[in-house]
Each structure stands twice: as C-alpha cells, then as structure tokens.
TORDRENMI-810295 format. One record per residue (C-alpha): residue number from 1; residue in three letters; chain; x, y, z. Coordinates in nm, 3 decimals. Last residue first. Layout:
# residues N
n = NUM; res = ALA; chain = A; xx = X; yy = Y; zz = Z $
...
END
This chain:
# residues 288
n = 288; res = UNK; chain = A; xx = 5.548; yy = 9.045; zz = 12.238 $
n = 287; res = UNK; chain = A; xx = 5.669; yy = 8.704; zz = 12.366 $
n = 286; res = UNK; chain = A; xx = 5.476; yy = 8.686; zz = 12.685 $
n = 285; res = UNK; chain = A; xx = 5.788; yy = 8.680; zz = 12.879 $
n = 284; res = UNK; chain = A; xx = 5.965; yy = 8.938; zz = 12.657 $
n = 283; res = UNK; chain = A; xx = 6.270; yy = 8.860; zz = 12.486 $
n = 282; res = UNK; chain = A; xx = 6.533; yy = 8.588; zz = 12.631 $
n = 281; res = UNK; chain = A; xx = 6.606; yy = 8.348; zz = 12.909 $
n = 280; res = UNK; chain = A; xx = 6.236; yy = 8.309; zz = 13.005 $
n = 279; res = UNK; chain = A; xx = 6.031; yy = 8.287; zz = 13.288 $
n = 278; res = UNK; chain = A; xx = 5.905; yy = 8.657; zz = 13.408 $
n = 277; res = UNK; chain = A; xx = 6.080; yy = 8.939; zz = 13.382 $
n = 276; res = UNK; chain = A; xx = 6.470; yy = 8.874; zz = 13.376 $
n = 275; res = UNK; chain = A; xx = 6.793; yy = 8.843; zz = 13.565 $
n = 274; res = UNK; chain = A; xx = 6.633; yy = 8.560; zz = 13.761 $
n = 273; res = UNK; chain = A; xx = 6.550; yy = 8.372; zz = 13.408 $
n = 272; res = UNK; chain = A; xx = 6.984; yy = 8.396; zz = 13.334 $
n = 271; res = UNK; chain = A; xx = 7.068; yy = 8.263; zz = 13.689 $
n = 270; res = UNK; chain = A; xx = 6.806; yy = 7.943; zz = 13.682 $
n = 269; res = UNK; chain = A; xx = 6.966; yy = 7.848; zz = 13.383 $
n = 268; res = UNK; chain = A; xx = 7.317; yy = 7.892; zz = 13.541 $
n = 267; res = UNK; chain = A; xx = 7.198; yy = 7.702; zz = 13.815 $
n = 266; res = UNK; chain = A; xx = 7.104; yy = 7.412; zz = 13.601 $
n = 265; res = UNK; chain = A; xx = 7.431; yy = 7.358; zz = 13.466 $
n = 264; res = UNK; chain = A; xx = 7.579; yy = 7.286; zz = 13.774 $
n = 263; res = UNK; chain = A; xx = 7.258; yy = 7.070; zz = 13.877 $
n = 262; res = UNK; chain = A; xx = 7.350; yy = 6.867; zz = 13.528 $
n = 261; res = UNK; chain = A; xx = 7.727; yy = 6.808; zz = 13.656 $
n = 260; res = UNK; chain = A; xx = 7.565; yy = 6.666; zz = 13.952 $
n = 259; res = UNK; chain = A; xx = 7.334; yy = 6.479; zz = 13.819 $
n = 258; res = UNK; chain = A; xx = 7.583; yy = 6.320; zz = 13.540 $
n = 257; res = UNK; chain = A; xx = 7.605; yy = 6.507; zz = 13.208 $
n = 256; res = UNK; chain = A; xx = 7.511; yy = 6.300; zz = 12.949 $
n = 255; res = UNK; chain = A; xx = 7.377; yy = 6.567; zz = 12.661 $
n = 254; res = UNK; chain = A; xx = 7.020; yy = 6.500; zz = 12.792 $
n = 253; res = UNK; chain = A; xx = 7.148; yy = 6.508; zz = 13.176 $
n = 252; res = UNK; chain = A; xx = 7.257; yy = 6.838; zz = 13.069 $
n = 251; res = UNK; chain = A; xx = 6.945; yy = 6.929; zz = 12.924 $
n = 250; res = UNK; chain = A; xx = 6.750; yy = 6.815; zz = 13.209 $
n = 249; res = UNK; chain = A; xx = 6.887; yy = 7.042; zz = 13.461 $
n = 248; res = UNK; chain = A; xx = 6.859; yy = 7.311; zz = 13.307 $
n = 247; res = UNK; chain = A; xx = 6.535; yy = 7.292; zz = 13.239 $
n = 246; res = UNK; chain = A; xx = 6.441; yy = 7.179; zz = 13.583 $
n = 245; res = UNK; chain = A; xx = 6.616; yy = 7.547; zz = 13.667 $
n = 244; res = UNK; chain = A; xx = 6.474; yy = 7.728; zz = 13.442 $
n = 243; res = UNK; chain = A; xx = 6.145; yy = 7.571; zz = 13.574 $
n = 242; res = UNK; chain = A; xx = 6.281; yy = 7.675; zz = 13.961 $
n = 241; res = UNK; chain = A; xx = 6.340; yy = 7.985; zz = 13.836 $
n = 240; res = UNK; chain = A; xx = 5.967; yy = 8.041; zz = 13.695 $
n = 239; res = UNK; chain = A; xx = 5.890; yy = 8.368; zz = 13.871 $
n = 238; res = UNK; chain = A; xx = 6.197; yy = 8.492; zz = 14.112 $
n = 237; res = UNK; chain = A; xx = 6.249; yy = 8.822; zz = 13.881 $
n = 236; res = UNK; chain = A; xx = 6.484; yy = 9.080; zz = 13.879 $
n = 235; res = UNK; chain = A; xx = 6.777; yy = 8.945; zz = 14.083 $
n = 234; res = UNK; chain = A; xx = 7.059; yy = 9.177; zz = 14.011 $
n = 233; res = UNK; chain = A; xx = 7.428; yy = 9.011; zz = 14.061 $
n = 232; res = UNK; chain = A; xx = 7.276; yy = 8.680; zz = 13.872 $
n = 231; res = UNK; chain = A; xx = 7.212; yy = 8.411; zz = 14.071 $
n = 230; res = UNK; chain = A; xx = 7.499; yy = 8.116; zz = 14.102 $
n = 229; res = UNK; chain = A; xx = 7.394; yy = 7.802; zz = 14.304 $
n = 228; res = UNK; chain = A; xx = 7.653; yy = 7.669; zz = 14.508 $
n = 227; res = UNK; chain = A; xx = 7.613; yy = 7.236; zz = 14.472 $
n = 226; res = UNK; chain = A; xx = 7.648; yy = 6.984; zz = 14.783 $
n = 225; res = UNK; chain = A; xx = 7.695; yy = 6.665; zz = 14.705 $
n = 224; res = UNK; chain = A; xx = 7.579; yy = 6.322; zz = 14.833 $
n = 223; res = UNK; chain = A; xx = 7.636; yy = 5.980; zz = 14.791 $
n = 222; res = UNK; chain = A; xx = 7.742; yy = 5.757; zz = 14.482 $
n = 221; res = UNK; chain = A; xx = 7.365; yy = 5.606; zz = 14.489 $
n = 220; res = UNK; chain = A; xx = 7.249; yy = 5.986; zz = 14.420 $
n = 219; res = UNK; chain = A; xx = 7.183; yy = 6.272; zz = 14.661 $
n = 218; res = UNK; chain = A; xx = 7.245; yy = 6.627; zz = 14.497 $
n = 217; res = UNK; chain = A; xx = 7.187; yy = 6.906; zz = 14.753 $
n = 216; res = UNK; chain = A; xx = 7.157; yy = 7.236; zz = 14.621 $
n = 215; res = UNK; chain = A; xx = 7.357; yy = 7.555; zz = 14.807 $
n = 214; res = UNK; chain = A; xx = 7.241; yy = 7.876; zz = 14.854 $
n = 213; res = UNK; chain = A; xx = 6.842; yy = 7.931; zz = 14.825 $
n = 212; res = UNK; chain = A; xx = 6.790; yy = 7.566; zz = 14.854 $
n = 211; res = UNK; chain = A; xx = 6.712; yy = 7.329; zz = 14.542 $
n = 210; res = UNK; chain = A; xx = 6.700; yy = 6.919; zz = 14.695 $
n = 209; res = UNK; chain = A; xx = 6.774; yy = 6.732; zz = 14.396 $
n = 208; res = UNK; chain = A; xx = 6.718; yy = 6.341; zz = 14.489 $
n = 207; res = UNK; chain = A; xx = 6.889; yy = 6.118; zz = 14.190 $
n = 206; res = UNK; chain = A; xx = 6.792; yy = 5.790; zz = 14.062 $
n = 205; res = UNK; chain = A; xx = 6.460; yy = 5.806; zz = 14.240 $
n = 204; res = UNK; chain = A; xx = 6.283; yy = 5.451; zz = 14.389 $
n = 203; res = UNK; chain = A; xx = 6.345; yy = 5.619; zz = 14.771 $
n = 202; res = UNK; chain = A; xx = 6.370; yy = 5.927; zz = 14.805 $
n = 201; res = UNK; chain = A; xx = 6.690; yy = 6.129; zz = 14.917 $
n = 200; res = UNK; chain = A; xx = 6.755; yy = 6.217; zz = 15.290 $
n = 199; res = UNK; chain = A; xx = 6.970; yy = 6.522; zz = 15.294 $
n = 198; res = UNK; chain = A; xx = 6.743; yy = 6.776; zz = 15.469 $
n = 197; res = UNK; chain = A; xx = 6.521; yy = 6.473; zz = 15.647 $
n = 196; res = UNK; chain = A; xx = 6.196; yy = 6.400; zz = 15.525 $
n = 195; res = UNK; chain = A; xx = 5.881; yy = 6.460; zz = 15.642 $
n = 194; res = UNK; chain = A; xx = 5.751; yy = 6.502; zz = 15.274 $
n = 193; res = UNK; chain = A; xx = 5.692; yy = 6.875; zz = 15.401 $
n = 192; res = UNK; chain = A; xx = 6.073; yy = 6.909; zz = 15.392 $
n = 191; res = UNK; chain = A; xx = 6.133; yy = 6.825; zz = 15.054 $
n = 190; res = UNK; chain = A; xx = 5.857; yy = 7.119; zz = 14.934 $
n = 189; res = UNK; chain = A; xx = 6.072; yy = 7.406; zz = 15.144 $
n = 188; res = UNK; chain = A; xx = 6.378; yy = 7.254; zz = 15.013 $
n = 187; res = UNK; chain = A; xx = 6.295; yy = 7.322; zz = 14.661 $
n = 186; res = UNK; chain = A; xx = 6.203; yy = 6.963; zz = 14.509 $
n = 185; res = UNK; chain = A; xx = 6.380; yy = 6.785; zz = 14.198 $
n = 184; res = UNK; chain = A; xx = 6.318; yy = 6.414; zz = 14.177 $
n = 183; res = UNK; chain = A; xx = 6.519; yy = 6.200; zz = 13.900 $
n = 182; res = UNK; chain = A; xx = 6.582; yy = 5.939; zz = 13.686 $
n = 181; res = UNK; chain = A; xx = 6.201; yy = 5.826; zz = 13.766 $
n = 180; res = UNK; chain = A; xx = 6.131; yy = 5.487; zz = 13.961 $
n = 179; res = UNK; chain = A; xx = 5.746; yy = 5.506; zz = 13.844 $
n = 178; res = UNK; chain = A; xx = 5.635; yy = 5.291; zz = 14.219 $
n = 177; res = UNK; chain = A; xx = 5.892; yy = 5.408; zz = 14.459 $
n = 176; res = UNK; chain = A; xx = 5.776; yy = 5.784; zz = 14.338 $
n = 175; res = UNK; chain = A; xx = 5.407; yy = 5.676; zz = 14.401 $
n = 174; res = UNK; chain = A; xx = 5.484; yy = 5.523; zz = 14.752 $
n = 173; res = UNK; chain = A; xx = 5.625; yy = 5.886; zz = 14.806 $
n = 172; res = UNK; chain = A; xx = 5.340; yy = 6.088; zz = 14.685 $
n = 171; res = UNK; chain = A; xx = 5.113; yy = 5.836; zz = 14.908 $
n = 170; res = UNK; chain = A; xx = 5.335; yy = 5.913; zz = 15.214 $
n = 169; res = UNK; chain = A; xx = 5.310; yy = 6.284; zz = 15.199 $
n = 168; res = UNK; chain = A; xx = 4.921; yy = 6.308; zz = 15.135 $
n = 167; res = UNK; chain = A; xx = 4.724; yy = 6.334; zz = 14.839 $
n = 166; res = UNK; chain = A; xx = 4.513; yy = 6.687; zz = 14.942 $
n = 165; res = UNK; chain = A; xx = 4.785; yy = 6.803; zz = 15.248 $
n = 164; res = UNK; chain = A; xx = 5.043; yy = 6.724; zz = 14.970 $
n = 163; res = UNK; chain = A; xx = 4.865; yy = 6.972; zz = 14.731 $
n = 162; res = UNK; chain = A; xx = 4.840; yy = 7.209; zz = 14.960 $
n = 161; res = UNK; chain = A; xx = 5.156; yy = 7.218; zz = 15.085 $
n = 160; res = UNK; chain = A; xx = 5.276; yy = 7.236; zz = 14.749 $
n = 159; res = UNK; chain = A; xx = 5.355; yy = 6.919; zz = 14.544 $
n = 158; res = UNK; chain = A; xx = 5.706; yy = 6.804; zz = 14.385 $
n = 157; res = UNK; chain = A; xx = 5.905; yy = 6.796; zz = 14.051 $
n = 156; res = UNK; chain = A; xx = 5.907; yy = 6.462; zz = 13.827 $
n = 155; res = UNK; chain = A; xx = 6.221; yy = 6.369; zz = 13.617 $
n = 154; res = UNK; chain = A; xx = 6.145; yy = 6.066; zz = 13.340 $
n = 153; res = UNK; chain = A; xx = 6.369; yy = 5.857; zz = 13.152 $
n = 152; res = UNK; chain = A; xx = 6.240; yy = 5.698; zz = 12.852 $
n = 151; res = UNK; chain = A; xx = 6.279; yy = 5.356; zz = 12.880 $
n = 150; res = UNK; chain = A; xx = 6.018; yy = 5.234; zz = 12.634 $
n = 149; res = UNK; chain = A; xx = 5.789; yy = 5.082; zz = 12.835 $
n = 148; res = UNK; chain = A; xx = 5.838; yy = 5.319; zz = 13.075 $
n = 147; res = UNK; chain = A; xx = 5.749; yy = 5.570; zz = 12.846 $
n = 146; res = UNK; chain = A; xx = 5.435; yy = 5.389; zz = 12.730 $
n = 145; res = UNK; chain = A; xx = 5.326; yy = 5.406; zz = 13.148 $
n = 144; res = UNK; chain = A; xx = 5.356; yy = 5.771; zz = 13.144 $
n = 143; res = UNK; chain = A; xx = 5.189; yy = 5.841; zz = 12.857 $
n = 142; res = UNK; chain = A; xx = 4.891; yy = 5.670; zz = 13.042 $
n = 141; res = UNK; chain = A; xx = 4.940; yy = 5.774; zz = 13.320 $
n = 140; res = UNK; chain = A; xx = 4.951; yy = 6.142; zz = 13.201 $
n = 139; res = UNK; chain = A; xx = 4.609; yy = 6.073; zz = 13.053 $
n = 138; res = UNK; chain = A; xx = 4.463; yy = 5.973; zz = 13.397 $
n = 137; res = UNK; chain = A; xx = 4.611; yy = 6.220; zz = 13.603 $
n = 136; res = UNK; chain = A; xx = 4.446; yy = 6.447; zz = 13.350 $
n = 135; res = UNK; chain = A; xx = 4.084; yy = 6.333; zz = 13.417 $
n = 134; res = UNK; chain = A; xx = 4.130; yy = 6.296; zz = 13.684 $
n = 133; res = UNK; chain = A; xx = 4.323; yy = 6.436; zz = 14.002 $
n = 132; res = UNK; chain = A; xx = 4.693; yy = 6.430; zz = 14.166 $
n = 131; res = UNK; chain = A; xx = 4.930; yy = 6.306; zz = 13.858 $
n = 130; res = UNK; chain = A; xx = 4.978; yy = 6.672; zz = 13.698 $
n = 129; res = UNK; chain = A; xx = 5.073; yy = 6.811; zz = 14.051 $
n = 128; res = UNK; chain = A; xx = 5.383; yy = 6.593; zz = 14.036 $
n = 127; res = UNK; chain = A; xx = 5.498; yy = 6.798; zz = 13.754 $
n = 126; res = UNK; chain = A; xx = 5.613; yy = 6.549; zz = 13.507 $
n = 125; res = UNK; chain = A; xx = 5.911; yy = 6.572; zz = 13.280 $
n = 124; res = UNK; chain = A; xx = 5.984; yy = 6.305; zz = 12.991 $
n = 123; res = UNK; chain = A; xx = 6.317; yy = 6.264; zz = 12.778 $
n = 122; res = UNK; chain = A; xx = 6.414; yy = 6.098; zz = 12.463 $
n = 121; res = UNK; chain = A; xx = 6.062; yy = 6.158; zz = 12.281 $
n = 120; res = UNK; chain = A; xx = 6.116; yy = 6.134; zz = 11.928 $
n = 119; res = UNK; chain = A; xx = 5.704; yy = 5.973; zz = 11.891 $
n = 118; res = UNK; chain = A; xx = 5.618; yy = 6.017; zz = 12.267 $
n = 117; res = UNK; chain = A; xx = 5.279; yy = 6.221; zz = 12.163 $
n = 116; res = UNK; chain = A; xx = 5.217; yy = 5.999; zz = 11.872 $
n = 115; res = UNK; chain = A; xx = 4.869; yy = 5.856; zz = 11.998 $
n = 114; res = UNK; chain = A; xx = 4.757; yy = 6.207; zz = 12.073 $
n = 113; res = UNK; chain = A; xx = 4.619; yy = 6.288; zz = 12.351 $
n = 112; res = UNK; chain = A; xx = 4.299; yy = 6.251; zz = 12.596 $
n = 111; res = UNK; chain = A; xx = 4.083; yy = 6.401; zz = 12.871 $
n = 110; res = UNK; chain = A; xx = 4.243; yy = 6.753; zz = 12.986 $
n = 109; res = UNK; chain = A; xx = 4.066; yy = 6.927; zz = 13.263 $
n = 108; res = UNK; chain = A; xx = 4.308; yy = 7.033; zz = 13.464 $
n = 107; res = UNK; chain = A; xx = 4.436; yy = 7.300; zz = 13.267 $
n = 106; res = UNK; chain = A; xx = 4.112; yy = 7.377; zz = 13.147 $
n = 105; res = UNK; chain = A; xx = 4.085; yy = 7.653; zz = 13.460 $
n = 104; res = UNK; chain = A; xx = 4.396; yy = 7.608; zz = 13.706 $
n = 103; res = UNK; chain = A; xx = 4.307; yy = 7.848; zz = 13.947 $
n = 102; res = UNK; chain = A; xx = 4.543; yy = 7.909; zz = 14.196 $
n = 101; res = UNK; chain = A; xx = 4.563; yy = 8.185; zz = 14.439 $
n = 100; res = UNK; chain = A; xx = 4.951; yy = 8.229; zz = 14.588 $
n = 99; res = UNK; chain = A; xx = 4.981; yy = 8.458; zz = 14.849 $
n = 98; res = UNK; chain = A; xx = 5.369; yy = 8.605; zz = 14.917 $
n = 97; res = UNK; chain = A; xx = 5.450; yy = 8.801; zz = 15.213 $
n = 96; res = UNK; chain = A; xx = 5.765; yy = 9.067; zz = 15.231 $
n = 95; res = UNK; chain = A; xx = 5.498; yy = 9.282; zz = 15.325 $
n = 94; res = UNK; chain = A; xx = 5.300; yy = 9.242; zz = 15.059 $
n = 93; res = UNK; chain = A; xx = 5.311; yy = 9.037; zz = 14.723 $
n = 92; res = UNK; chain = A; xx = 5.015; yy = 8.876; zz = 14.592 $
n = 91; res = UNK; chain = A; xx = 5.038; yy = 8.600; zz = 14.293 $
n = 90; res = UNK; chain = A; xx = 4.768; yy = 8.537; zz = 14.079 $
n = 89; res = UNK; chain = A; xx = 4.732; yy = 8.181; zz = 13.918 $
n = 88; res = UNK; chain = A; xx = 4.521; yy = 8.193; zz = 13.589 $
n = 87; res = UNK; chain = A; xx = 4.320; yy = 7.892; zz = 13.397 $
n = 86; res = UNK; chain = A; xx = 4.214; yy = 7.938; zz = 13.052 $
n = 85; res = UNK; chain = A; xx = 3.860; yy = 7.882; zz = 13.042 $
n = 84; res = UNK; chain = A; xx = 3.646; yy = 7.584; zz = 12.880 $
n = 83; res = UNK; chain = A; xx = 3.843; yy = 7.383; zz = 12.613 $
n = 82; res = UNK; chain = A; xx = 4.160; yy = 7.401; zz = 12.386 $
n = 81; res = UNK; chain = A; xx = 4.354; yy = 7.133; zz = 12.317 $
n = 80; res = UNK; chain = A; xx = 4.702; yy = 7.176; zz = 12.330 $
n = 79; res = UNK; chain = A; xx = 4.992; yy = 6.995; zz = 12.156 $
n = 78; res = UNK; chain = A; xx = 5.243; yy = 7.282; zz = 12.173 $
n = 77; res = UNK; chain = A; xx = 5.576; yy = 7.203; zz = 11.916 $
n = 76; res = UNK; chain = A; xx = 5.765; yy = 7.444; zz = 12.108 $
n = 75; res = UNK; chain = A; xx = 6.007; yy = 7.682; zz = 11.919 $
n = 74; res = UNK; chain = A; xx = 5.980; yy = 7.976; zz = 12.111 $
n = 73; res = UNK; chain = A; xx = 5.724; yy = 8.115; zz = 11.870 $
n = 72; res = UNK; chain = A; xx = 5.500; yy = 7.837; zz = 11.936 $
n = 71; res = UNK; chain = A; xx = 5.508; yy = 7.894; zz = 12.325 $
n = 70; res = UNK; chain = A; xx = 5.366; yy = 8.245; zz = 12.287 $
n = 69; res = UNK; chain = A; xx = 5.132; yy = 8.129; zz = 12.037 $
n = 68; res = UNK; chain = A; xx = 4.967; yy = 7.887; zz = 12.283 $
n = 67; res = UNK; chain = A; xx = 4.964; yy = 8.159; zz = 12.564 $
n = 66; res = UNK; chain = A; xx = 4.814; yy = 8.385; zz = 12.310 $
n = 65; res = UNK; chain = A; xx = 4.545; yy = 8.119; zz = 12.211 $
n = 64; res = UNK; chain = A; xx = 4.482; yy = 8.021; zz = 12.548 $
n = 63; res = UNK; chain = A; xx = 4.439; yy = 8.462; zz = 12.634 $
n = 62; res = UNK; chain = A; xx = 4.215; yy = 8.502; zz = 12.365 $
n = 61; res = UNK; chain = A; xx = 3.954; yy = 8.212; zz = 12.461 $
n = 60; res = UNK; chain = A; xx = 3.911; yy = 7.841; zz = 12.412 $
n = 59; res = UNK; chain = A; xx = 4.051; yy = 7.789; zz = 12.765 $
n = 58; res = UNK; chain = A; xx = 4.428; yy = 7.594; zz = 12.731 $
n = 57; res = UNK; chain = A; xx = 4.492; yy = 7.197; zz = 12.751 $
n = 56; res = UNK; chain = A; xx = 4.813; yy = 7.043; zz = 12.801 $
n = 55; res = UNK; chain = A; xx = 5.085; yy = 6.868; zz = 12.622 $
n = 54; res = UNK; chain = A; xx = 5.401; yy = 7.031; zz = 12.561 $
n = 53; res = UNK; chain = A; xx = 5.705; yy = 6.912; zz = 12.281 $
n = 52; res = UNK; chain = A; xx = 6.085; yy = 7.022; zz = 12.351 $
n = 51; res = UNK; chain = A; xx = 6.339; yy = 7.050; zz = 12.142 $
n = 50; res = UNK; chain = A; xx = 6.707; yy = 7.172; zz = 12.266 $
n = 49; res = UNK; chain = A; xx = 6.838; yy = 7.576; zz = 12.169 $
n = 48; res = UNK; chain = A; xx = 6.825; yy = 7.760; zz = 12.484 $
n = 47; res = UNK; chain = A; xx = 6.516; yy = 7.913; zz = 12.423 $
n = 46; res = UNK; chain = A; xx = 6.350; yy = 7.554; zz = 12.322 $
n = 45; res = UNK; chain = A; xx = 6.419; yy = 7.427; zz = 12.683 $
n = 44; res = UNK; chain = A; xx = 6.324; yy = 7.769; zz = 12.803 $
n = 43; res = UNK; chain = A; xx = 5.998; yy = 7.701; zz = 12.642 $
n = 42; res = UNK; chain = A; xx = 5.958; yy = 7.361; zz = 12.769 $
n = 41; res = UNK; chain = A; xx = 6.025; yy = 7.403; zz = 13.088 $
n = 40; res = UNK; chain = A; xx = 5.754; yy = 7.717; zz = 13.097 $
n = 39; res = UNK; chain = A; xx = 5.492; yy = 7.484; zz = 12.938 $
n = 38; res = UNK; chain = A; xx = 5.562; yy = 7.205; zz = 13.221 $
n = 37; res = UNK; chain = A; xx = 5.584; yy = 7.455; zz = 13.473 $
n = 36; res = UNK; chain = A; xx = 5.272; yy = 7.628; zz = 13.411 $
n = 35; res = UNK; chain = A; xx = 5.235; yy = 8.007; zz = 13.394 $
n = 34; res = UNK; chain = A; xx = 5.302; yy = 8.259; zz = 13.120 $
n = 33; res = UNK; chain = A; xx = 5.345; yy = 8.605; zz = 13.243 $
n = 32; res = UNK; chain = A; xx = 5.178; yy = 8.926; zz = 13.359 $
n = 31; res = UNK; chain = A; xx = 5.324; yy = 9.169; zz = 13.558 $
n = 30; res = UNK; chain = A; xx = 5.121; yy = 9.412; zz = 13.833 $
n = 29; res = UNK; chain = A; xx = 5.258; yy = 9.665; zz = 14.011 $
n = 28; res = UNK; chain = A; xx = 4.982; yy = 9.842; zz = 14.276 $
n = 27; res = UNK; chain = A; xx = 4.882; yy = 10.095; zz = 14.469 $
n = 26; res = UNK; chain = A; xx = 4.599; yy = 10.035; zz = 14.700 $
n = 25; res = UNK; chain = A; xx = 4.224; yy = 10.165; zz = 14.749 $
n = 24; res = UNK; chain = A; xx = 4.093; yy = 10.154; zz = 15.056 $
n = 23; res = UNK; chain = A; xx = 3.799; yy = 9.933; zz = 15.197 $
n = 22; res = UNK; chain = A; xx = 4.007; yy = 9.728; zz = 15.407 $
n = 21; res = UNK; chain = A; xx = 4.367; yy = 9.749; zz = 15.363 $
n = 20; res = UNK; chain = A; xx = 4.601; yy = 9.611; zz = 15.142 $
n = 19; res = UNK; chain = A; xx = 4.979; yy = 9.649; zz = 15.182 $
n = 18; res = UNK; chain = A; xx = 5.238; yy = 9.940; zz = 15.121 $
n = 17; res = UNK; chain = A; xx = 5.391; yy = 9.804; zz = 14.816 $
n = 16; res = UNK; chain = A; xx = 5.126; yy = 9.566; zz = 14.729 $
n = 15; res = UNK; chain = A; xx = 5.300; yy = 9.389; zz = 14.397 $
n = 14; res = UNK; chain = A; xx = 5.046; yy = 9.166; zz = 14.216 $
n = 13; res = UNK; chain = A; xx = 5.159; yy = 8.898; zz = 13.979 $
n = 12; res = UNK; chain = A; xx = 4.939; yy = 8.724; zz = 13.725 $
n = 11; res = UNK; chain = A; xx = 5.031; yy = 8.401; zz = 13.581 $
n = 10; res = UNK; chain = A; xx = 4.834; yy = 8.296; zz = 13.326 $
n = 9; res = UNK; chain = A; xx = 4.790; yy = 7.947; zz = 13.232 $
n = 8; res = UNK; chain = A; xx = 4.927; yy = 7.633; zz = 13.067 $
n = 7; res = UNK; chain = A; xx = 4.963; yy = 7.333; zz = 13.274 $
n = 6; res = UNK; chain = A; xx = 5.088; yy = 6.965; zz = 13.251 $
n = 5; res = UNK; chain = A; xx = 5.262; yy = 6.748; zz = 13.056 $
n = 4; res = UNK; chain = A; xx = 5.637; yy = 6.776; zz = 12.915 $
n = 3; res = UNK; chain = A; xx = 5.816; yy = 6.576; zz = 12.654 $
n = 2; res = UNK; chain = A; xx = 6.154; yy = 6.637; zz = 12.605 $
n = 1; res = UNK; chain = A; xx = 6.306; yy = 6.569; zz = 12.229 $
END
C-alpha cells in the first residue's frame, strides 16, 4: 500500500476570458475540484487499481465532508481529522497567466496521526510543503522516521517559488540529502528554483526526475536519460497533471520497474488526467 501525507482542500479555477478590470463585472468560467497533491495522488492510485492510504486534515464543514467522501468512494483509506475550516486554492486564469491564491486552512494544522498509519505500507509519498511548518511538519517527520527504520522507500516532490523563498533552496537540498529518498520529482521550473543546472541531480536521492513540457529528465547513478511525454490529443485541463505523473511513477516503481520505465508509465497516467477535468482519470472531479 502507498501512504501519502499532506493537504486536502477545495481547488477552484476561475477563467476570465476577457481579463479583470477594476470596478467592472467580468464573465467567468469556473470549475471546482479536489485539491492537495497528497490526496490527489492517493485518489488516482486507487482509480488505477492500486491501494492507497491518505493522512491529513480537513475542515469540520460540508466541503471537508464532501472531499473525504470523494476519497473514500475512490477506494482511498482516508485517515482524515476534521477541525476548523477546509482550505481552498484559487487559480485565476487571465491573459495567458495563472495566479494562484492559497489558503491551506485546516490542512496545515494536523497535529497527530494514528499509530498504525504505516501498517501494510510499502511506499511513502510526501509533498515537500508538508515538511515546511509545524504542527504538520512534526507529524510528518515522525512518520518519515519510522518509515526509514522499516526501509519503506519515500518519494518527495518540490517546492513552489514562495516555499523556496520561505524555506531556502540550500535548506531543502540539505533535507533531501538527510532523508535520502528513492526519488525526488520536480517540474522544470521548481528544479531551477533550487539553483541547479537543467540536468543536475539532487544529492542523496536515488533518482532526480525533472518533468518538462516536452520531455522529462531522469537522473540516476547510471546517468541521464530523457523521456518524451505523451500528452492527449485534446488537453481538457492541466489541474492535477503532475499528481497523475507522481501516481503513475509510484505505481510502476511499486511493481518493480526501473526509474526510467516508471517515468514512461507516469507519462501515460498524466495524459489520462489531462484528458479530463480535474485531478482524476475516471468519473467526475468530485465523484458526483
């Protein structure tokens, strides 16, 4: 089983075809989906026939209940505490630019986890933002330490621009060197923010995967390989595309694939996500 730890939020995308002008009413197209990469990776894993457990916190409100119910409908073993208000991520799309507003809400305040969360777990996925600040970071660090003792392989993803500014690129690289994950997965932009060269690996990781728009770099002890992505003929939505990639990568690694073969599988799952609205490969974004 895969264990993921992190955020569970509502994600709202607002597309403003004509932009936004002060004091004017603007026509918009909106879509509401589940947000939080840890939750999305768990859900997509189960959609593709895998087993996943998610640990996190949502608000004690109707949205939180809906998000948890959606995870469970997809087969996720959702270990979700409820407290406070469910967070929201708002993506504003206008004039070819995306602006993202983040309120993590209850997700950032998880302060405990069940003692048996690692029961049956053979793989661990942690978005790096889950390690940035307490109380969540302390909970995650405890689970990671136990996982390391049990030799459970871990995969990390990178930090956004604001998160790198807050945590520090050098501090993050030191953290990876200490944790020694099986893999770190970045978008090309997130990788560059760490002041690394385009094909430079992250020290301490078994594999550094840098996801680009046309090709993905896979850097291991055996060297560098580039693998081409396989986007769908029609891209409906890129929300959750990276989460689909991570889910596909982890499932393939769990089945014994090499890092390179796992990237090829990851591209296929990412393509399925991009062909649908929201972070899913089947059904509606919130299970309706």
